[in-house]
C-alpha positions in Angstrom: 95.1 124.1 67.2 96.4 122.3 64.7 99.0 123.4 61.7 99.7 120.7 59.1 103.0 120.9 57.2 104.1 119.0 54.2 103.3 115.5 54.7 101.4 114.1 57.3 103.2 116.5 59.8 100.5 118.0 62.2 101.8 120.1 65.0 99.8 121.0 68.5 100.6 124.5 67.8 100.3 127.5 66.1 102.7 128.3 63.2 102.0 131.9 63.0 104.5 132.6 59.9 104.0 133.0 56.1 105.5 129.6 55.0 104.4 127.3 58.2 105.8 123.9 55.9 109.0 125.1 56.1 109.6 125.2 60.4 112.3 123.1 61.8 110.6 119.7 63.8 113.5 121.0 65.9 112.4 124.6 66.5 108.6 123.5 67.3 109.5 120.8 69.6 111.7 123.7 71.2 108.5 126.0 71.0 105.7 123.5 72.9 108.2 122.8 75.9 109.4 126.3 75.9 106.0 127.5 76.5 104.7 124.7 78.8 107.8 125.4 80.8 107.3 129.3 81.0 104.7 131.6 81.0 104.6 134.9 78.7 106.6 135.5 75.7 109.6 133.6 74.8 112.8 133.7 72.6 114.6 130.5 72.4 118.0 130.3 71.5 119.3 127.0 70.1 123.1 126.4 69.9 123.3 123.7 67.0 124.6 123.4 63.6 122.9 126.6 63.1 122.1 129.1 66.1 118.7 130.0 66.0 116.5 132.3 67.8 113.1 131.5 68.1 110.2 134.0 69.2 107.1 132.1 70.8 104.2 134.6 72.3 102.3 134.5 75.4 99.5 132.3 73.8 102.1 129.5 72.8 101.9 130.5 69.0 105.6 130.4 67.2 105.9 133.7 65.8 109.1 133.2 63.6 112.8 133.8 64.1 116.7 134.5 62.9 118.7 131.6 61.7 122.4 132.4 61.9 125.3 130.3 61.2 126.5 127.8 64.2 129.5 128.8 66.2 131.2 125.1 65.1 130.4 126.1 61.9 131.5 129.2 61.6 135.3 128.0 63.1 135.3 125.5 60.7 134.6 127.8 57.6 137.3 130.2 59.1 140.1 127.2 58.8 139.4 125.7 55.9 139.2 129.0 53.8 142.1 130.6 55.4 145.6 128.5 55.2 147.4 129.5 58.0 144.9 129.8 60.8 145.2 126.5 63.1 142.0 124.5 64.5 141.0 126.1 67.9 139.0 124.6 70.9 135.7 127.0 71.6 135.8 127.7 75.3 135.0 130.4 77.6 137.8 132.9 77.6 139.3 133.2 80.9 139.4 137.0 80.8 137.1 139.8 79.3 140.4 140.9 77.3 139.6 141.0 73.5 143.0 142.0 72.0 144.6 138.6 71.4 148.4 138.1 71.5 148.4 135.1 69.2 146.9 133.6 66.8 144.9 131.3 68.7 143.8 133.7 71.4 142.9 136.0 68.2 140.3 133.6 67.1 138.8 133.1 70.4 138.3 136.5 71.2 136.6 136.4 67.7 134.4 133.6 67.9 133.8 133.6 71.3 133.1 137.8 71.7 131.6 138.1 68.0 128.7 135.5 68.9 128.3 137.2 72.7 128.0 140.3 70.7 125.7 138.5 68.3 123.5 137.2 70.9 123.0 140.2 72.7 122.5 142.5 69.9 119.8 140.2 67.9 118.0 139.4 71.3 118.0 143.2 72.1 116.4 144.0 68.7 113.9 140.4 69.3 112.6 142.2 72.5 112.1 145.7 70.7 109.8 144.3 68.2 107.9 141.9 70.4 107.5 145.0 72.9 106.7 143.1 75.7 108.6 141.2 78.6 110.6 138.2 77.5 111.8 135.4 78.9 115.2 134.4 77.0 115.8 130.5 77.1 119.1 129.2 76.1 119.0 125.0 74.6 121.8 123.0 72.8 125.3 122.0 74.1 127.1 125.4 73.4 124.3 127.2 75.6 126.4 126.9 79.0 129.3 128.4 77.5 127.8 131.7 76.8 126.0 132.3 79.9 129.6 132.9 82.0 130.2 136.2 79.9 126.8 137.3 79.4 123.5 138.0 80.9 121.2 137.9 78.0 120.0 134.3 78.7 117.1 134.0 82.0 117.3 130.1 81.7 119.5 127.2 80.1 117.4 124.3 79.3 120.4 122.3 77.3 117.5 119.3 76.6 114.8 121.6 75.3 114.0 119.7 72.4 114.1 116.5 73.8 111.8 117.8 76.2 109.6 119.0 73.6 109.6 115.5 71.6 108.8 113.4 75.0 105.8 116.6 75.3 104.8 115.7 71.9 104.2 111.9 72.0 102.4 112.3 75.2 100.0 114.5 73.9 99.4 112.3 70.5 99.4 109.4 73.1 97.0 110.5 75.1 94.8 111.5 71.3 95.2 115.5 72.7 
């Protein structure tokens, strides 16, 4: 079914949410591509300015999700609000120890392991709420960063949004 958003936009996907006109285009495109590539219920985690968790059911309907601050946004806020904290590079720690011995290692631990805990915790809560087997897809520039220390992802699709755009273009061009 086509669900119209505000303006002339129409999506070839059911937006089963209270405010379909407020669903971001990137989230719809991720839902389209995820459903095209994977069977069953999905959770798509997109690492961008915001970290979004999108739920797509087995029929391809977008059911809603979660919006959290993105990793870089969180780090920017921390550095700008605390005068003595330096800017650090975001990277996967070499070990799983969480007791940092320097300011930089403490920041990396808080940012990295804090995000791992958020990813695992929110994904587990979503799976429980969905109540059926779910495939978890990670996308966005930082997706692969967390795969090393967590088994939360079933698949990594770094360019899922672009894939969705290509699929949507193909459907529109074909008159679907």
